[in-house]
Each structure stands twice: as structure tokens, then as C-alpha cells.
C-alpha positions as CSV (number, residue, x, y, z in Angstrom):
1,M,-26.1,90.6,-32.3
2,S,-25.2,91.4,-28.7
3,M,-24.3,88.8,-26.1
4,N,-27.5,89.6,-24.3
5,G,-29.7,89.1,-27.4
6,K,-28.0,85.8,-28.1
7,R,-28.7,84.6,-24.5
8,D,-32.4,85.6,-24.9
9,F,-32.6,83.7,-28.1
10,F,-31.3,80.5,-26.5
11,T,-33.6,81.0,-23.5
12,V,-36.6,81.2,-25.9
13,E,-35.5,78.2,-27.9
14,F,-34.9,76.2,-24.7
15,F,-38.3,77.2,-23.4
16,K,-40.0,76.2,-26.7
17,V,-38.4,72.7,-26.6
18,F,-39.2,72.4,-22.9
19,L,-42.9,73.3,-23.5
20,A,-43.1,70.9,-26.5
21,Q,-41.7,68.0,-24.4
22,R,-44.2,68.8,-21.5
23,L,-47.1,68.9,-23.9
24,A,-46.1,65.6,-25.5
25,R,-45.6,64.0,-22.1
26,G,-49.0,65.3,-21.0
27,A,-50.7,63.9,-24.1
28,V,-49.2,60.5,-23.5
29,A,-50.3,60.5,-19.9
30,Y,-53.8,61.6,-20.9
31,E,-54.1,58.9,-23.5
32,R,-52.9,56.3,-21.0
33,A,-55.5,57.6,-18.5
34,V,-58.3,57.3,-21.0
35,D,-57.0,53.9,-22.1
36,T,-57.0,52.8,-18.5
37,Q,-60.5,54.0,-17.8
38,H,-61.8,52.0,-20.8
39,R,-60.3,48.9,-19.2
40,G,-62.0,49.8,-15.9
41,G,-59.8,51.0,-13.1
42,L,-56.3,52.5,-12.7
43,S,-53.3,50.4,-13.2
44,R,-50.3,50.7,-10.8
45,E,-48.1,51.9,-13.7
46,H,-50.3,54.9,-14.4
47,V,-50.5,55.9,-10.7
48,Q,-46.7,55.9,-10.5
49,I,-46.2,58.0,-13.6
50,V,-48.6,60.7,-12.3
């Protein structure tokens, strides 16, 4: 494998991990928003996170 191919592989792996983390964080934020709406109104914590 050439050096260039190896770098591309690492870039793809990094990107996959990065995307997975963003998706997970987005899911948590979404759940928190829905949870907050059920309680009626936004909490300060949620506003700061977003």
C-alpha cells in the first residue's frame, strides 16, 4: 500500500468516527429537546448545549 493510500484510509476512518459521534450527539440533543417539551418549556441546560 502506498503512503497516499494509507493516508486516505486514515482520513476515511477518522471521518466515519467523527460522523458517528456527531450523530450520537445529535440524537442525545434531540431526545433532550423532546423530553424538555414534554415537561413544558426549555430548560437553561438545553439552551446552553445547543
